[in-house]
C-alpha positions as CSV (number, residue, x, y, z in Angstrom):
1,M,0.1,0.0,0.0
2,S,1.5,3.3,-0.8
3,H,1.7,6.0,1.9
4,S,3.3,9.3,2.5
5,P,7.1,8.8,3.4
6,F,7.0,11.2,6.2
7,V,4.6,12.2,9.1
8,Q,5.2,15.5,10.5
9,L,3.3,16.9,13.5
10,D,3.6,20.6,14.5
11,S,2.8,22.5,17.7
12,I,3.5,26.0,18.6
13,S,7.2,25.5,19.0
14,T,7.9,21.8,18.4
15,S,8.1,19.5,15.4
16,V,8.0,15.7,15.3
17,V,8.9,13.9,12.3
18,I,8.2,10.1,11.9
19,D,10.0,8.4,8.9
20,C,7.7,5.8,7.1
21,T,9.9,5.0,4.2
22,N,10.8,1.6,5.7
23,K,8.9,-1.3,7.0
24,Q,8.4,0.0,10.5
25,P,8.0,3.8,11.4
26,R,10.6,5.5,13.4
27,I,10.8,9.0,14.9
28,I,13.8,10.7,13.1
29,Y,13.5,14.3,14.4
30,W,12.0,15.9,17.7
31,G,12.9,19.2,18.6
32,K,12.7,22.8,17.6
33,K,9.7,23.7,15.1
34,L,10.8,23.1,11.5
35,S,9.7,25.4,8.6
36,A,8.2,23.0,6.1
37,L,7.7,19.5,5.3
38,S,9.7,19.7,2.2
39,S,12.7,20.1,4.2
40,I,12.4,16.7,5.8
41,E,13.8,14.3,3.2
42,P,17.4,15.5,3.6
43,L,17.5,14.4,7.1
44,L,17.7,10.9,6.0
45,A,20.7,11.6,4.3
46,L,22.2,13.6,7.0
47,G,21.5,11.0,9.5
48,K,22.5,7.9,7.5
49,R,24.4,5.4,9.6
50,Q,27.2,3.3,8.1
51,E,28.1,-0.4,8.9
52,A,29.8,-0.5,12.2
53,K,32.7,-2.7,13.2
54,C,31.6,-6.2,14.1
55,A,28.0,-5.4,13.6
56,P,25.0,-6.3,11.3
57,E,25.4,-5.1,7.8
58,I,22.0,-3.6,7.9
59,E,21.3,-2.3,11.2
60,P,17.8,-3.2,12.8
61,L,15.6,0.1,13.1
62,L,15.0,1.9,16.4
63,S,11.3,2.0,15.4
64,L,8.3,3.1,17.3
65,T,8.1,-0.5,18.5
66,P,11.4,-2.4,18.0
67,C,10.8,-6.2,17.8
68,Y,12.9,-9.3,18.2
69,G,11.5,-10.3,14.8
70,D,13.4,-7.5,13.1
71,G,16.6,-8.4,14.7
72,F,16.5,-5.9,17.4
73,I,18.7,-6.8,20.4
74,G,17.9,-3.9,22.8
75,A,14.9,-4.0,25.0
76,P,12.0,-4.6,22.8
77,G,8.8,-2.7,22.5
78,L,6.7,-5.6,22.3
79,E,6.7,-9.2,23.7
80,L,3.9,-11.5,22.8
81,R,3.3,-15.2,23.1
82,S,1.0,-17.6,21.3
83,T,-0.3,-21.2,21.3
84,D,1.7,-21.8,18.2
85,G,4.9,-20.1,19.7
86,N,5.1,-17.8,16.7
87,A,3.9,-14.6,17.7
88,W,7.1,-13.5,19.7
89,M,9.0,-13.1,16.4
90,F,6.4,-10.4,15.4
91,S,7.8,-8.4,12.3
92,G,5.2,-6.1,10.7
93,E,5.1,-3.5,8.1
94,I,3.4,-0.4,7.7
95,S,-0.2,-1.0,6.3
96,D,-1.9,2.4,6.6
97,I,-1.4,5.9,7.5
98,Q,-3.9,8.7,8.3
99,Q,-3.1,12.0,9.3
100,N,-4.5,15.4,10.0
101,E,-2.6,18.5,11.3
102,N,-1.7,17.3,14.9
103,H,-2.7,13.9,14.8
104,C,-1.8,10.5,13.2
105,T,-2.8,6.8,13.0
106,I,-0.2,4.5,11.7
107,S,-1.0,0.8,11.3
108,M,1.5,-2.0,11.1
109,F,0.5,-5.6,10.3
110,D,2.3,-9.0,10.1
111,N,0.8,-10.9,7.3
112,V,2.4,-14.3,8.7
113,R,1.4,-13.9,12.3
114,K,-2.0,-12.0,11.5
115,I,-1.2,-9.5,14.4
116,K,-1.7,-5.7,14.0
117,L,-0.2,-2.7,15.5
118,N,-2.1,0.7,15.7
119,Y,-0.5,3.9,16.9
120,Q,-2.3,6.8,18.0
121,I,-0.3,9.8,18.3
122,S,-1.2,13.4,18.8
123,L,0.7,16.6,19.2
124,N,-1.2,19.1,21.1
125,Y,-0.6,22.5,19.5
126,D,-0.8,24.9,22.4
127,S,1.3,22.7,25.2
128,N,3.8,21.2,23.0
129,V,2.9,17.8,24.5
130,L,2.6,14.5,22.5
131,S,0.3,11.9,23.7
132,A,0.6,8.4,22.3
133,A,-0.6,4.8,22.6
134,T,-0.2,1.7,20.9
135,E,-2.9,-1.0,20.1
136,V,-2.2,-4.7,19.7
137,C,-4.8,-6.5,17.8
138,N,-5.0,-10.3,17.2
139,M,-6.4,-11.1,13.7
140,S,-4.9,-15.0,14.0
141,D,-6.9,-17.9,15.2
142,N,-4.6,-18.4,18.1
143,L,-4.7,-17.0,21.5
144,I,-2.1,-14.2,22.1
145,E,-0.6,-13.2,25.4
146,V,0.7,-9.8,25.6
147,D,3.7,-9.7,28.0
148,W,4.8,-6.3,27.2
149,C,4.0,-3.3,24.9
150,A,5.6,0.2,25.3
151,S,3.3,2.9,24.7
152,L,6.1,4.3,22.3
153,T,9.5,4.2,21.8
154,V,11.3,7.5,21.5
155,P,15.0,7.9,20.5
156,L,17.2,10.4,22.0
157,H,20.3,12.2,20.9
158,D,23.4,11.5,22.9
159,H,23.6,14.9,24.4
160,F,20.7,14.0,26.7
161,D,23.0,12.6,29.1
162,T,21.3,13.4,32.5
163,I,18.4,11.5,34.0
164,H,15.9,12.9,36.3
165,S,13.8,10.4,38.3
166,F,11.1,10.9,40.9
167,E,11.2,8.6,43.8
168,G,10.2,8.5,47.6
169,R,8.1,6.8,50.3
170,W,4.9,7.4,52.0
171,A,4.9,11.2,53.3
172,N,8.1,11.9,51.3
173,E,7.2,11.7,47.7
174,F,8.3,13.1,44.5
175,R,12.1,13.4,45.5
176,R,14.0,14.1,42.4
177,S,17.4,12.5,41.7
178,K,19.9,12.8,39.1
179,L,22.3,10.6,37.5
180,Q,24.4,10.4,34.3
181,R,23.2,8.2,31.5
182,F,25.3,5.0,31.0
183,M,25.6,2.3,28.5
184,G,23.0,-0.3,29.4
185,G,19.5,0.1,30.8
186,Y,18.1,2.4,33.5
187,L,14.8,0.6,34.5
188,K,12.1,1.5,37.3
189,E,9.4,-1.0,37.8
190,N,6.2,-0.7,40.0
191,R,4.1,-3.6,41.1
192,K,2.2,-2.1,43.8
193,G,-1.3,-2.0,41.9
194,K,-1.2,1.8,42.0
195,T,0.9,4.8,40.9
196,S,3.0,4.2,44.0
197,H,4.7,6.5,46.3
198,D,8.3,5.3,45.3
199,N,8.3,4.9,41.7
200,F,6.4,7.8,40.0
201,P,6.0,7.0,36.2
202,G,7.8,9.9,34.8
203,V,11.3,10.8,34.0
204,L,13.2,13.7,32.4
205,L,16.2,13.6,30.0
206,S,18.2,16.8,29.8
207,N,21.9,18.0,28.7
208,S,24.2,18.0,31.7
209,N,24.2,21.9,31.4
210,T,20.4,22.3,31.3
211,N,19.0,24.3,34.2
212,E,15.5,25.7,34.9
213,T,15.6,28.5,32.3
214,Q,18.0,27.4,29.5
215,G,19.1,24.1,27.8
216,E,17.4,21.1,26.1
217,C,15.1,18.6,28.0
218,F,12.6,15.9,27.5
219,G,9.8,15.0,30.0
220,F,8.0,11.7,29.9
221,H,4.9,10.4,31.7
222,L,2.7,7.4,31.7
223,G,-0.8,8.3,32.4
224,W,-1.8,5.2,34.3
225,S,-2.8,4.2,37.9
226,G,-1.6,0.7,37.9
227,N,1.8,-1.1,37.6
228,H,4.3,0.6,35.2
229,R,7.8,0.5,33.7
230,T,10.1,3.2,32.9
231,R,13.2,2.4,30.7
232,V,16.1,4.4,29.5
233,E,18.3,2.4,27.5
234,S,21.6,3.2,25.9
235,L,23.0,0.7,23.3
236,S,26.6,-0.1,22.6
237,D,26.1,1.0,19.1
238,G,25.3,4.8,20.3
239,R,21.7,4.9,20.2
240,N,19.5,5.7,23.0
241,F,15.9,5.5,23.7
242,V,13.1,5.9,26.3
243,Q,10.1,3.3,26.7
244,L,7.4,3.6,29.2
245,G,4.5,1.1,29.4
246,E,2.1,-0.9,31.7
247,L,3.9,-3.7,33.5
248,L,2.0,-6.6,33.1
249,H,1.7,-10.0,35.2
250,P,2.1,-13.2,33.5
251,G,-1.3,-14.1,31.6
252,E,-2.7,-10.7,32.7
253,V,-3.8,-9.7,29.0
254,K,-5.0,-12.6,26.8
255,L,-6.4,-11.6,23.4
256,K,-8.9,-14.0,21.6
257,T,-9.2,-13.8,17.7
258,G,-10.4,-10.1,17.1
259,E,-9.6,-8.8,20.6
260,C,-7.2,-5.8,21.1
261,Y,-5.0,-4.3,24.0
262,Q,-4.4,-0.6,24.0
263,T,-1.5,0.8,26.2
264,P,-2.1,3.6,28.4
265,L,-1.2,7.0,27.1
266,M,2.4,8.1,27.2
267,Y,2.7,11.8,27.3
268,V,6.1,13.4,26.0
269,S,7.3,17.0,25.8
270,Y,10.5,18.8,24.5
271,S,12.0,22.2,25.7
272,K,14.9,24.1,24.5
273,Q,14.4,26.6,27.3
274,G,14.9,24.7,30.4
275,L,13.1,22.7,32.8
276,S,10.4,25.4,33.9
277,T,9.4,25.6,30.5
278,L,9.0,22.0,30.2
279,S,6.6,21.9,33.3
280,N,4.7,24.6,31.8
281,N,4.2,22.7,28.8
282,F,2.7,19.9,30.9
283,H,0.7,22.3,33.0
284,T,-0.9,24.0,30.0
285,Y,-1.9,20.4,28.7
286,V,-3.2,19.5,32.1
287,R,-5.5,22.5,32.2
288,K,-6.7,22.3,28.7
289,N,-7.0,18.7,28.2
290,L,-7.2,16.7,31.2
291,L,-9.3,18.9,33.8
292,T,-12.9,19.6,33.5
293,Y,-12.4,22.0,36.4
294,N,-11.2,25.5,35.2
295,A,-9.9,27.1,38.5
296,T,-9.5,30.5,37.0
297,E,-13.4,30.5,36.3
298,K,-14.8,28.5,39.4
299,L,-12.2,29.4,42.2
300,R,-11.1,26.5,44.3
301,P,-12.2,26.8,47.6
302,V,-9.9,26.8,50.7
303,H,-10.3,23.5,52.5
304,Y,-10.7,22.4,56.0
305,N,-10.0,18.7,56.5
306,T,-10.9,17.2,59.9
307,W,-8.3,14.3,59.9
308,E,-5.5,15.5,62.0
309,A,-7.8,17.4,64.3
310,I,-10.0,14.4,65.4
311,Y,-8.9,11.1,63.7
312,F,-11.8,9.0,64.5
313,D,-13.2,10.8,67.6
314,H,-16.4,11.8,65.9
315,S,-19.2,13.9,67.6
316,Y,-21.5,16.2,66.2
317,E,-20.7,18.8,68.9
318,T,-17.0,18.5,68.3
319,L,-17.4,18.8,64.5
320,A,-19.9,21.8,64.7
321,D,-17.5,23.5,66.9
322,L,-14.6,22.9,64.4
323,A,-16.9,24.2,61.5
324,N,-17.6,27.4,63.2
325,R,-13.8,28.0,63.8
326,A,-12.5,27.0,60.4
327,A,-15.4,29.3,58.8
328,K,-14.1,32.5,61.0
329,L,-10.4,31.4,59.8
330,G,-11.7,31.6,56.1
331,A,-12.3,28.0,55.0
332,E,-14.7,27.7,52.2
333,R,-15.0,23.8,52.2
334,F,-15.6,21.5,55.3
335,V,-14.2,17.8,54.5
336,L,-15.3,15.3,56.9
337,D,-12.6,12.6,56.9
338,D,-12.4,8.9,57.9
339,G,-14.6,7.8,60.8
340,W,-18.3,8.7,59.9
341,F,-19.7,5.4,58.7
342,K,-21.2,2.4,60.4
343,G,-18.6,0.5,63.0
344,R,-15.7,3.1,62.2
345,R,-14.0,3.5,65.6
346,G,-10.6,2.9,64.2
347,D,-8.9,1.8,61.0
348,D,-9.6,-2.0,62.0
349,A,-13.4,-2.1,61.3
350,G,-16.0,-0.6,58.9
351,L,-14.5,-0.3,55.4
352,G,-17.1,-1.4,53.0
353,D,-20.0,-0.5,55.1
354,W,-20.9,2.8,53.5
355,V,-23.7,3.9,55.7
356,V,-23.9,6.9,58.2
357,D,-23.2,5.4,61.8
358,K,-26.3,6.3,63.7
359,A,-24.4,5.7,67.1
360,I,-22.5,8.9,66.2
361,Y,-24.9,10.7,64.1
362,P,-28.4,9.8,65.4
363,Q,-30.0,12.2,62.9
364,G,-27.6,11.5,60.0
365,L,-25.3,13.9,58.7
366,A,-27.9,16.5,58.1
367,P,-27.4,18.6,61.0
368,L,-23.6,18.7,60.6
369,I,-24.1,19.6,56.9
370,K,-26.5,22.4,57.9
371,T,-24.2,23.7,60.2
372,V,-21.4,23.7,57.6
373,N,-23.5,25.4,55.0
374,D,-24.8,27.9,57.4
375,N,-21.2,28.8,57.9
376,G,-21.0,29.5,54.2
377,M,-18.7,26.3,53.5
378,E,-19.4,23.5,51.0
379,F,-19.6,20.1,52.5
380,G,-17.2,17.3,51.3
381,I,-16.8,13.6,52.8
382,W,-14.2,11.0,52.5
383,F,-14.5,7.5,51.0
384,E,-12.2,4.6,50.4
385,P,-14.3,2.6,48.2
386,E,-11.7,0.0,47.0
387,M,-11.0,-1.4,50.3
388,V,-12.8,-3.5,53.0
389,N,-12.1,-4.5,56.6
390,P,-12.3,-8.3,57.7
391,D,-14.4,-6.7,60.5
392,S,-17.1,-5.4,58.3
393,Y,-20.9,-6.6,57.4
394,L,-19.6,-6.5,53.7
395,Y,-17.0,-8.9,54.3
396,R,-18.8,-11.1,56.4
397,Q,-21.5,-11.5,53.8
398,H,-19.0,-11.8,50.8
399,P,-15.7,-12.9,51.7
400,D,-15.0,-14.0,48.1
401,W,-15.2,-10.3,46.7
402,I,-11.7,-9.6,47.5
403,L,-8.6,-10.2,45.4
404,Q,-6.8,-13.3,46.8
405,A,-5.1,-16.2,45.7
406,E,-5.5,-19.8,46.8
407,N,-2.9,-21.1,49.2
408,C,-1.4,-17.5,49.4
409,Q,-1.7,-16.3,52.8
410,Q,-3.0,-12.5,52.6
411,I,-0.5,-9.7,53.4
412,Q,-1.7,-7.9,56.5
413,F,-1.8,-4.2,55.6
414,R,-3.5,-1.6,57.5
415,N,-6.2,-4.2,58.7
416,Q,-7.8,-4.0,55.3
417,Y,-8.3,-6.2,51.9
418,V,-8.6,-5.1,48.4
419,L,-12.0,-5.5,46.7
420,D,-12.1,-7.2,43.5
421,L,-13.6,-4.5,41.0
422,T,-13.3,-7.0,37.9
423,R,-16.4,-8.5,39.5
424,S,-19.4,-6.4,38.2
425,E,-21.4,-7.2,41.3
426,V,-18.8,-5.5,43.4
427,V,-18.8,-2.4,41.3
428,E,-22.5,-2.4,41.3
429,Y,-22.6,-2.4,45.2
430,L,-19.9,0.3,45.5
431,D,-21.8,2.6,42.9
432,T,-25.1,2.1,44.8
433,A,-23.6,2.8,48.2
434,I,-21.9,6.0,47.2
435,S,-24.9,7.0,45.1
436,D,-27.2,6.5,48.1
437,I,-25.2,8.9,50.3
438,L,-25.0,11.5,47.6
439,N,-28.6,11.3,46.8
440,T,-29.4,11.3,50.5
441,Y,-27.2,14.4,50.9
442,P,-27.1,16.4,47.8
443,Q,-25.4,19.2,49.8
444,I,-22.2,17.0,49.3
445,K,-20.1,18.7,46.9
446,Y,-16.7,17.0,47.3
447,I,-15.5,13.4,47.7
448,K,-12.0,12.5,49.1
449,W,-11.3,9.3,47.4
450,D,-8.7,7.3,49.1
451,M,-6.8,4.0,48.7
452,N,-4.5,3.1,51.5
453,R,-2.8,-0.1,51.0
454,D,-0.7,-1.8,48.0
455,I,-2.2,-4.7,46.1
456,N,-0.3,-7.7,47.1
457,H,-2.4,-10.4,45.8
458,A,-3.7,-9.1,42.6
459,N,-5.6,-12.2,41.8
460,N,-9.3,-12.2,40.5
461,A,-12.1,-14.9,40.8
462,Q,-11.0,-16.4,37.7
463,G,-7.4,-17.0,38.9
464,Y,-5.7,-14.2,36.8
465,P,-3.7,-11.1,37.6
466,A,-6.2,-8.4,37.9
467,V,-4.4,-4.9,38.1
468,H,-5.0,-4.0,34.5
469,K,-8.8,-4.8,34.7
470,Q,-8.9,-3.5,38.2
471,T,-7.6,-0.1,37.2
472,L,-9.7,0.2,34.1
473,A,-12.7,-0.8,36.5
474,L,-11.8,2.3,39.1
475,Y,-11.8,4.6,36.2
476,E,-15.3,3.4,35.0
477,L,-16.6,3.4,38.5
478,I,-15.4,7.2,39.0
479,Q,-16.6,8.2,35.6
480,S,-20.2,6.7,36.2
481,L,-20.4,8.7,39.5
482,K,-19.2,11.9,37.8
483,V,-21.7,11.7,34.9
484,R,-24.7,11.3,37.4
485,F,-23.3,13.8,40.0
486,P,-21.5,16.6,37.8
487,S,-21.4,18.9,40.8
488,V,-19.4,16.8,43.0
489,E,-15.6,17.1,42.6
490,I,-13.4,14.3,43.5
491,E,-9.7,14.1,45.0
492,S,-7.5,11.4,44.2
493,C,-5.7,10.3,47.6
494,S,-3.6,7.3,48.1
495,S,-2.1,7.5,51.7
496,G,-1.1,10.9,50.1
497,G,0.7,10.8,46.5
498,A,0.7,7.2,45.7
499,R,-2.0,7.8,43.1
500,V,-1.0,10.9,41.3
501,D,-0.9,10.5,37.6
502,Y,-2.5,11.7,34.3
503,G,-4.6,8.7,34.2
504,I,-6.6,9.3,37.4
505,L,-6.7,13.1,36.6
506,R,-8.9,12.4,33.8
507,Y,-11.4,11.3,36.2
508,T,-10.9,13.5,39.2
509,D,-10.3,17.2,40.0
510,R,-7.4,17.3,42.4
511,V,-4.7,15.0,44.1
512,W,-3.6,14.9,47.7
513,T,0.2,15.2,47.1
514,S,1.4,13.8,50.5
515,D,0.1,12.8,54.0
516,S,3.0,15.0,55.3
517,N,1.9,18.6,56.3
518,D,5.5,19.2,57.5
519,A,6.3,22.6,55.6
520,L,9.8,21.8,55.0
521,D,9.1,18.4,53.5
522,R,6.4,19.9,51.4
523,L,8.7,22.1,49.7
524,S,10.6,19.5,48.0
525,I,7.5,17.3,47.7
526,Q,5.6,20.3,45.9
527,K,8.6,21.0,43.7
528,G,9.0,17.5,42.6
529,C,5.2,17.2,41.7
530,S,5.4,20.5,39.9
531,F,7.6,19.0,37.1
532,F,4.4,17.6,35.8
533,F,1.5,19.0,37.7
534,P,0.2,22.4,38.1
535,S,-0.5,24.2,41.4
536,E,-4.2,24.1,41.4
537,V,-4.3,20.3,41.6
538,M,-2.0,19.9,44.5
539,G,-3.8,19.7,47.7
540,S,-1.6,21.8,50.2
541,H,-2.6,22.4,53.7
542,V,-1.4,24.1,56.7
543,G,-0.6,21.4,59.3
544,P,-0.4,21.6,63.1
545,R,2.1,23.4,65.1
546,D,3.8,19.9,65.8
547,C,3.9,17.7,62.7
548,H,2.1,14.6,63.5
549,I,4.5,12.6,61.0
550,T,8.0,14.4,61.6
551,G,7.3,15.9,65.1
552,R,9.0,19.1,63.7
553,N,7.7,22.5,65.1
554,I,7.7,24.8,62.5
555,K,6.3,28.6,62.7
556,I,2.7,29.4,61.4
557,E,4.1,32.0,59.1
558,T,6.2,29.4,57.3
559,R,3.5,26.8,57.2
560,V,1.1,29.3,55.7
561,G,3.7,30.5,53.2
562,V,4.3,26.9,51.9
563,A,0.6,25.9,51.6
564,L,-0.2,29.3,49.8
565,F,1.3,27.9,46.5
566,G,-1.2,24.9,45.7
567,H,-4.9,24.2,46.6
568,M,-4.6,25.7,50.1
569,G,-6.4,24.5,53.3
570,M,-5.8,23.4,56.6
571,E,-5.7,20.3,58.5
572,M,-5.3,20.8,62.2
573,D,-7.2,21.4,65.3
574,P,-8.2,25.0,65.1
575,R,-9.0,24.7,69.1
576,E,-5.2,24.9,69.8
577,L,-4.5,28.1,67.8
578,T,-3.1,31.0,69.8
579,D,-4.5,34.1,68.9
580,H,-1.4,35.0,66.9
581,E,-1.5,31.8,64.9
582,A,-5.2,32.4,64.2
583,K,-4.5,35.9,62.9
584,V,-1.6,34.8,60.7
585,L,-3.8,31.8,59.4
586,S,-6.7,34.1,58.4
587,E,-4.3,36.6,56.8
588,G,-2.7,33.6,54.8
589,F,-6.1,32.4,53.7
590,A,-6.8,36.3,52.6
591,L,-3.6,36.6,50.8
592,H,-4.3,33.2,48.9
593,K,-7.9,34.2,47.9
594,Q,-6.7,37.6,46.7
595,N,-4.0,35.9,44.5
596,R,-5.6,32.3,43.7
597,Q,-6.5,33.1,40.0
598,L,-2.7,33.9,39.5
599,I,-1.6,31.0,41.5
600,H,-4.0,28.6,39.7
601,G,-3.5,29.9,36.2
602,G,-0.1,31.3,36.1
603,K,3.2,30.1,34.9
604,L,5.6,28.5,37.1
605,V,9.2,29.6,37.2
606,R,11.4,27.4,39.4
607,L,14.7,29.3,40.1
608,D,17.9,27.6,40.4
609,S,19.3,28.0,44.0
610,E,21.7,26.5,46.5
611,D,20.4,23.2,48.2
612,C,19.6,25.4,51.3
613,A,16.7,27.1,49.5
614,V,13.7,26.6,47.5
615,N,13.0,29.6,45.1
616,F,10.1,29.8,42.6
617,G,7.7,32.1,41.3
618,I,4.2,32.1,39.6
619,V,4.0,34.6,36.6
620,A,0.6,35.8,35.0
621,T,0.4,34.6,31.3
622,D,0.5,38.3,30.3
623,Q,3.3,39.2,32.8
624,S,1.2,41.8,34.4
625,E,1.5,40.4,38.0
626,A,3.7,37.7,39.9
627,L,4.3,36.1,43.1
628,Y,7.8,35.0,44.0
629,A,8.8,33.0,46.9
630,H,12.3,32.4,48.7
631,N,12.1,29.5,51.2
632,L,15.3,29.2,53.4
633,I,15.8,25.6,54.9
634,N,19.1,26.0,56.3
635,E,21.4,28.7,56.4
636,Y,23.6,29.9,53.7
637,K,27.4,29.1,53.7
638,G,28.4,32.9,53.2
639,A,27.8,35.6,55.8
640,L,25.3,37.3,53.7
641,P,22.5,35.7,51.3
642,P,22.8,36.0,47.7
643,S,20.7,38.2,45.3
644,Y,17.4,36.9,44.1
645,F,16.5,37.3,40.4
646,F,12.8,37.8,39.4
647,T,13.1,35.5,36.3
648,G,10.0,35.4,34.1
649,L,9.2,39.0,34.3
650,A,8.9,41.3,31.2
651,E,11.9,43.3,30.9
652,N,10.1,46.1,29.1
653,K,7.6,46.7,31.8
654,N,7.7,48.3,35.3
655,Y,6.6,46.7,38.3
656,K,5.7,47.8,42.1
657,L,7.6,45.6,44.2
658,E,5.9,44.3,47.6
659,R,6.6,42.0,50.3
660,V,3.4,40.4,51.2
661,W,4.3,37.5,53.3
662,P,5.0,37.2,56.1
663,V,2.8,40.4,57.0
664,E,5.2,40.9,59.9
665,F,8.8,40.2,59.1
666,D,11.3,40.0,61.8
667,E,14.5,41.1,60.3
668,Y,17.9,39.9,61.9
669,R,19.0,43.7,61.3
670,E,17.8,46.4,59.3
671,S,18.5,45.5,55.6
672,G,16.7,48.3,53.6
673,L,14.1,45.7,52.3
674,S,11.4,47.8,54.0
675,Q,12.3,51.1,52.0
676,L,12.1,49.3,48.8
677,N,8.3,48.1,49.8
678,G,6.0,49.5,47.4
679,Q,8.5,51.2,45.0
680,V,8.5,50.7,41.4
681,F,11.4,49.1,39.4
682,S,12.0,48.1,35.6
683,G,11.7,44.5,34.7
684,E,15.1,44.7,33.2
685,H,16.7,45.6,36.5
686,L,14.7,43.0,38.4
687,V,15.2,40.2,36.1
688,N,19.0,41.0,35.4
689,F,20.1,42.7,38.6
690,G,17.7,41.3,41.1
691,I,17.2,42.2,44.6
692,Q,19.7,41.6,47.7
693,L,18.0,39.2,50.0
694,P,18.0,39.8,54.0
695,I,19.6,37.7,56.4
696,M,16.9,35.4,57.4
697,L,16.4,32.6,59.9
698,P,16.4,28.9,58.7
699,E,13.0,27.5,58.2
700,T,11.4,30.9,57.2
701,L,10.4,32.4,54.0
702,I,9.4,35.6,52.1
703,V,6.9,36.1,49.3
704,F,7.2,39.1,46.9
705,K,4.3,40.7,44.8
706,L,5.1,42.1,41.6
707,T,2.4,44.3,40.0
708,Q,2.8,46.0,36.7
709,A,3.0,49.8,37.0
710,K,1.7,52.4,34.5
């Protein structure tokens, strides 16, 4: 079949060129936007590789899906098995190409094995983010098992020599680490049945000289909330590539004749202007293509969450008091966390029995909801639908409804088991139980959807691994509820940040970034998260004076200043606040409300800084205003701090400079900063000369507001 020899996809500043002149399609260019399709053909000549020493005469292609059947000896993009043992040597050729301005579908077919691959590739014009998935279709008479299928294989030039990965643990997520790319394979795998705390499905590749504002870099993310694999491989022949895809257990995906498997979407973006521009590419994509919630049109309300105030110690009187206090501080949404349903006095009972506990709430939730609404706040509620306690009515009635494997002892994990969502009766039960609560209390406008354990025995009733189908069933359940209750927003929480990805974000409205409300830990957690996620989806709460997880005592001004730059809220017992702390917290909420359209809609500029500080700004898209934060963690090595540069402002505009946080700034010694407050400076000076920072104590911060002056 004849087809166009090249596919070129263009965005506002990026071009991607796919060479289709051979049997298999391959990416031959990804970078700065090219001028015209007619200039592509010379790339083949410019990039022609000769026969290497002690190597194949004709080099196997690094295609979109390199395979064993084509002689590729790096990590394959596809691994199959079939009853006749032939599928593992898949070797297809291009059978069809369909293209419009920003999207293409490329099909390959192996006429011997009767297996088809379909690539769906889109390059979003406004964001420079490419999304891609590969579909495997069994057109043979044999049963096909899919062991592995990369969403796409992306080649990289050799100068992308630095790998940035994101790792962590519970209450310490999104820690970025860097290492030099090496010959061989860099591999990260996750088998926890959710996105995980420790292996975020995203990786950055950059030049070693790339920083936040300059240099080339690529970002890769798999939009999937189950098991996953990330590979960066450098072959001995000098070629390099990246693969991301769903990690499948043996036998998890079996394709009968006519059946297909589609990989999760992989999201990729390129920047030649540093890591902050790369992040803003992803932020633009999330805002325009994933979220149904436009934070600049419908403001995201300031939260009060009850968890760290009372845990399981519920009573109407206590909660009504908390609601009154939270409203006076400036909260706009009250979220009733774990402990409201039948038999729930701790984490060892009640999960699965989603009915209001009349022993605690004899009149149901209506009186509490009325108190919350009378205080001008929306009402939200906590669920953990995918889990069940052995000590629950649901489990006693249906012990077979959990994921379990014969003769394999269940792993004890937070006193709960995982429900088998691949069973339609389980999903129907959960859908009905949640719907009954939402129908009974239509004032509920928010669900905190939690998942507090790994999936250790991902085995369903048919005896097959279930994470793939479990994840899809979760998406379908949430989507079903969203369709029937469109005014209810849903937060993705999994013991904090263990389910934060573009897959779940297609169905939810925000994520709980971490269970740690320690402001110092939050600085690095939120910074790591910001590489892929915009501020408005990151739940960021002011925690108690003494952090319940780290035990660290941090000033209220710092706790508030860190929480300002996300979807702000508080998670503490307001009865413990001193008058000073209550005043500062109210002032912080007021500052957030004054600036939340900027915070939730502006461009992020992370500033390169020493390890002892975290510096960043959020600049309006028209550069008319900005907020910049300097967060000092430890003392600088020198006697005086360095200058602070307001990167991202327009150099041809003038700006009024104000220190807006903390309201009362205790200086070590008169620095002259107070004399600058309210003065007007040129953007050129602020960007290139900066401002001399004052001496500050560790664990303190300062926030500047820049407003365009006429």
